[in-house]
C-alpha positions as CSV (number, residue, x, y, z in Angstrom):
1,M,-43.0,67.4,68.0
2,I,-46.4,65.7,68.5
3,I,-46.8,62.3,67.0
4,K,-50.5,60.3,67.5
5,K,-51.3,57.1,67.6
6,I,-53.9,56.6,65.1
7,N,-54.4,52.8,64.6
8,S,-55.0,51.0,67.7
9,E,-54.0,47.7,66.6
10,F,-50.4,49.3,65.6
11,D,-47.5,47.5,67.7
12,P,-46.2,49.1,69.8
13,I,-42.4,48.5,69.1
14,N,-42.7,49.3,65.5
15,F,-44.7,52.7,66.9
16,E,-41.2,53.0,69.4
17,Q,-39.2,52.3,65.9
18,I,-41.6,55.4,64.6
19,K,-40.5,57.5,67.1
20,G,-37.2,57.9,67.5
21,V,-36.7,58.3,63.4
22,F,-38.9,61.0,63.9
23,V,-36.6,62.0,66.5
24,Y,-34.1,61.3,64.9
25,I,-34.6,63.2,62.6
26,D,-36.3,66.2,64.2
27,S,-32.9,66.3,65.9
28,L,-31.1,66.2,62.6
29,C,-32.6,69.5,62.1
30,H,-32.0,71.0,64.0
31,Q,-28.6,70.9,64.3
32,G,-28.4,72.8,60.8
33,P,-27.9,72.6,57.1
34,G,-24.0,71.4,57.0
35,T,-24.6,68.2,59.8
36,L,-27.7,67.6,57.5
37,S,-26.5,67.0,54.4
38,G,-23.2,64.3,55.7
39,S,-26.0,62.4,57.7
40,H,-27.4,61.4,54.3
41,A,-26.7,57.3,54.7
42,R,-27.3,56.8,58.1
43,L,-30.7,58.6,57.5
44,R,-30.7,55.9,54.4
45,K,-30.3,52.8,56.7
46,Q,-32.3,54.1,58.5
47,S,-35.7,54.1,56.6
48,E,-34.4,51.5,55.2
49,L,-34.4,50.1,58.5
50,M,-38.4,51.1,59.6
51,A,-39.5,49.1,56.5
52,R,-38.5,46.7,56.4
53,S,-39.1,46.7,60.7
54,N,-42.7,47.6,58.4
55,D,-43.0,44.9,56.5
56,T,-42.5,42.7,58.9
57,A,-45.9,43.8,61.1
58,L,-47.7,43.3,58.3
59,T,-46.2,39.9,57.6
60,A,-46.3,38.7,61.1
61,Q,-50.5,39.5,61.2
62,Q,-51.2,38.5,58.8
63,V,-49.4,35.1,59.9
64,L,-51.6,35.1,63.0
65,R,-55.1,36.5,61.5
66,D,-54.1,33.2,59.4
67,L,-53.4,31.0,61.9
68,E,-56.8,32.3,64.6
69,A,-59.0,31.6,61.1
70,M,-57.5,28.4,61.8
71,L,-59.8,28.4,64.5
72,K,-62.6,28.2,62.6
73,E,-61.8,24.9,60.7
74,Q,-63.9,21.9,60.9
75,D,-62.7,18.7,61.3
76,E,-63.3,15.7,59.5
77,P,-63.4,12.0,61.0
78,G,-59.9,10.4,61.6
79,F,-58.3,14.1,60.9
80,L,-57.8,17.1,63.0
81,H,-58.0,20.6,61.4
82,R,-58.7,22.4,63.7
83,P,-56.2,23.4,66.3
84,T,-55.8,21.8,70.1
85,E,-55.7,24.6,72.7
86,Y,-52.2,24.4,73.5
87,A,-50.9,24.4,70.1
88,Y,-52.8,27.2,68.8
89,D,-51.6,29.6,72.3
90,T,-48.1,28.0,72.0
91,A,-47.8,28.7,67.8
92,R,-49.1,31.7,68.8
93,Q,-46.7,33.0,71.6
94,I,-43.6,31.5,69.0
95,I,-44.2,32.7,65.9
96,E,-44.6,37.0,68.2
97,N,-41.7,36.1,70.0
98,S,-40.3,35.8,66.8
99,Y,-41.1,38.4,64.7
100,S,-40.0,40.8,67.6
101,H,-36.3,39.1,66.8
102,Y,-37.2,39.5,63.0
103,I,-36.6,42.1,60.6
104,G,-36.3,40.3,58.1
105,T,-37.0,38.8,54.2
106,S,-39.2,36.2,54.6
107,P,-41.4,34.5,52.5
108,T,-45.3,34.8,53.9
109,P,-45.4,30.8,56.1
110,A,-47.9,28.8,54.8
111,I,-49.7,27.3,57.8
112,A,-52.0,24.1,58.1
113,S,-53.2,21.3,60.9
114,D,-51.1,18.4,60.9
115,G,-54.0,16.1,61.2
116,E,-53.7,15.8,65.5
117,G,-54.6,18.9,65.9
118,G,-51.0,20.3,65.9
119,I,-49.3,23.1,63.5
120,I,-46.7,23.3,60.7
121,A,-46.7,26.4,60.0
122,E,-44.0,26.6,56.8
123,W,-41.9,29.5,55.0
124,K,-40.9,28.5,52.4
125,S,-38.4,29.7,48.5
126,G,-36.8,27.6,46.3
127,H,-35.4,24.1,47.7
128,R,-34.9,27.3,51.0
129,I,-37.5,26.2,54.6
130,V,-38.2,26.6,57.8
131,R,-40.9,24.8,59.7
132,L,-42.1,25.8,63.4
133,I,-44.1,21.9,64.0
134,V,-46.1,22.0,67.6
135,S,-47.7,18.9,68.9
136,A,-51.0,18.7,70.0
137,S,-50.4,18.7,73.8
138,Q,-47.2,20.1,75.8
139,D,-46.8,16.3,75.9
140,G,-45.5,15.1,72.3
141,K,-42.6,17.0,70.7
142,S,-43.0,20.8,69.2
143,Y,-39.3,21.9,66.7
144,V,-38.0,24.0,64.0
145,Y,-36.7,22.8,61.6
146,S,-34.9,24.2,58.9
147,R,-33.0,23.8,55.0
148,G,-29.9,26.9,53.2
149,N,-28.0,26.3,50.3
150,D,-25.7,23.6,52.6
151,Q,-27.5,23.2,56.3
152,S,-29.6,21.9,57.6
153,A,-31.1,21.4,60.9
154,I,-33.2,20.9,63.9
155,D,-33.9,23.4,67.2
156,H,-35.8,20.3,69.4
157,S,-37.0,22.7,71.5
158,A,-38.9,26.0,69.5
159,S,-38.8,29.1,70.6
160,G,-39.2,31.9,68.9
161,S,-35.5,33.1,69.4
162,I,-34.5,30.6,67.8
163,L,-37.6,30.6,65.2
164,A,-36.1,34.3,64.9
165,Q,-32.7,32.5,64.4
166,R,-33.3,30.3,62.0
167,L,-35.4,32.3,59.4
168,L,-32.0,34.9,59.6
169,S,-29.8,32.1,58.6
170,I,-32.0,30.6,55.1
171,F,-33.3,34.0,54.3
172,P,-31.2,36.4,55.0
173,N,-31.8,40.0,54.4
């Protein structure tokens, strides 16, 4: 079986997942018709996982494009629209890492400046919310805030895995 990578922006993690699905399907076909008919549920589940993974990759790319667009913003007196290099790099790393851990159906976040060179990313649906707050400098406080049905939490250390955990707890599949 020959699989060709056709898009240079294709996330290598997702490419490996897709390749794995094709290898799995190929092995089922070689095992005979009895095996194939008995594994419809597994195949359907794998297809659903692959679709969610592709949706997550597209969302991550969109979020990172929105984050990058902030670098072109013009500051105003007393309000910084453009993030500092530290805030941009930190937010980008956290978001990239969180989406590599997270396969779910969270809403696309709104990304904005905090006015002081930091970044706020907010995932919201109804009263459910997850916020990533990244300070303008390493001396400031970056954290993840989440609020769901009857729970709220603040994680005082922001990381990709913590953000992914909060997105999964507030926006379960």
